[in-house]
C-alpha positions as CSV (number, residue, x, y, z in Angstrom):
1,X,53.4,12.6,-31.3
2,X,54.1,9.6,-30.0
3,X,57.3,7.3,-28.9
4,X,55.5,5.1,-31.1
5,X,55.0,7.9,-33.8
6,X,59.2,8.8,-33.5
7,X,59.9,5.0,-33.5
8,X,57.6,4.1,-37.1
9,X,59.2,7.0,-38.2
10,X,63.1,6.3,-37.4
11,X,62.1,3.2,-38.8
12,X,62.0,4.6,-42.6
13,X,64.5,6.6,-42.1
14,X,67.1,2.6,-41.3
15,X,64.6,1.1,-43.8
16,X,65.7,4.5,-46.4
17,X,69.2,4.7,-45.0
18,X,69.5,0.6,-46.3
19,X,68.7,1.2,-49.7
20,X,70.7,3.9,-50.4
21,X,73.7,1.6,-49.2
22,X,72.2,-0.6,-51.2
23,X,72.4,2.0,-54.1
24,X,76.1,3.3,-53.1
25,X,78.1,0.1,-53.1
26,X,76.7,-0.4,-56.8
27,X,77.1,2.5,-57.6
28,X,80.6,1.9,-56.6
29,X,80.6,-1.1,-58.6
30,X,79.3,0.2,-61.6
31,X,82.1,3.3,-61.5
32,X,84.8,0.2,-61.2
33,X,83.0,-1.2,-64.6
34,X,83.3,1.5,-65.8
35,X,87.0,2.1,-65.3
36,X,87.3,-1.5,-67.2
37,X,85.5,0.4,-69.5
38,X,83.2,-3.4,-69.1
39,X,80.2,-2.7,-71.6
40,X,78.5,-5.5,-69.6
41,X,78.8,-4.7,-66.3
42,X,77.3,-0.8,-66.2
43,X,74.6,-1.8,-68.1
44,X,74.0,-4.8,-65.0
45,X,74.8,-3.1,-62.7
46,X,72.6,0.4,-63.8
47,X,70.0,-2.4,-64.0
48,X,70.2,-3.6,-60.1
49,X,70.1,0.1,-59.3
50,X,67.2,0.9,-60.9
51,X,65.6,-1.3,-58.1
52,X,66.3,0.5,-54.5
53,X,66.1,3.6,-56.5
54,X,62.5,2.4,-57.3
55,X,62.4,1.0,-53.7
56,X,63.4,4.6,-52.1
57,X,59.8,6.1,-54.5
58,X,57.9,3.5,-52.7
59,X,59.7,4.2,-48.7
60,X,59.7,9.1,-49.2
61,X,55.6,8.2,-50.6
62,X,55.3,5.9,-47.4
63,X,57.1,8.9,-45.4
64,X,54.9,11.0,-46.8
65,X,51.7,9.8,-45.9
66,X,53.1,9.9,-42.6
67,X,53.5,13.3,-42.0
68,X,50.3,14.0,-43.9
69,X,48.5,11.8,-40.5
70,X,50.5,14.6,-38.8
71,X,50.0,18.3,-37.1
72,X,51.5,21.2,-38.8
73,X,53.1,21.9,-35.6
74,X,54.8,17.7,-35.9
75,X,55.4,18.1,-39.4
76,X,57.2,20.6,-38.2
77,X,59.6,19.1,-35.9
78,X,59.6,16.6,-38.5
79,X,61.0,18.9,-41.2
80,X,63.3,20.4,-38.5
81,X,64.2,17.3,-37.1
82,X,64.7,15.8,-40.5
83,X,67.3,18.0,-41.2
84,X,69.1,18.5,-38.5
85,X,68.7,22.2,-37.4
86,X,67.3,21.7,-33.9
87,X,68.0,19.4,-30.8
88,X,66.2,16.2,-30.8
89,X,64.4,15.9,-27.1
90,X,64.3,12.4,-25.7
91,X,61.6,10.5,-27.2
92,X,62.8,12.2,-31.1
93,X,66.1,10.7,-30.9
94,X,66.5,7.9,-32.3
95,X,65.1,9.2,-35.3
96,X,66.6,12.3,-35.7
97,X,69.8,10.0,-35.4
98,X,68.1,7.6,-38.0
99,X,67.5,10.7,-40.8
100,X,71.5,12.4,-39.9
101,X,72.5,9.5,-40.9
102,X,70.7,8.4,-44.0
103,X,71.2,12.8,-45.4
104,X,75.1,12.2,-44.8
105,X,74.2,9.5,-47.0
106,X,72.2,10.1,-50.2
107,X,75.2,13.5,-50.3
108,X,77.8,10.8,-50.9
109,X,76.1,8.3,-53.0
110,X,73.9,12.0,-55.1
111,X,77.6,13.4,-55.5
112,X,79.3,9.5,-56.8
113,X,75.5,9.9,-59.3
114,X,77.0,13.8,-60.0
115,X,80.2,12.0,-61.2
116,X,79.2,9.2,-62.6
117,X,76.4,10.3,-64.7
118,X,78.6,13.0,-66.5
119,X,80.6,10.2,-68.0
120,X,78.3,8.1,-68.9
121,X,76.8,10.9,-70.3
122,X,78.8,13.9,-70.4
123,X,76.6,17.0,-71.8
124,X,73.5,15.1,-71.6
125,X,74.0,14.2,-67.7
126,X,71.3,14.5,-66.0
127,X,73.5,17.2,-64.1
128,X,74.5,19.0,-67.0
129,X,77.5,21.2,-67.0
130,X,77.4,22.8,-63.9
131,X,75.4,20.3,-61.4
């Protein structure tokens, strides 16, 4: 892969991070609205949170298309770097760092979403009783 390919992937990861940051912020506001029992704000924030989530789906498709254009070996390398399972070469460093930031933020978003979903839906939560 060229340095340009790695930069393209890094840009996608940066966009992902920004959307995840927006989702986390709205989720935190949602938790605060739940604490206040502010049903109007809860509905509004749930609606607002949908937008960055939909953009994340679009970004996921764009990243998948980019990965489909790679050789199997390059795809495996991207996967290893994305998961943090490999050390990056110099030209891979920006992508590796962005992917790590996105991965860590995604974990925070999922944990907060799990708690919010359980508060909103109880046993009917998307995550169920165990997840």
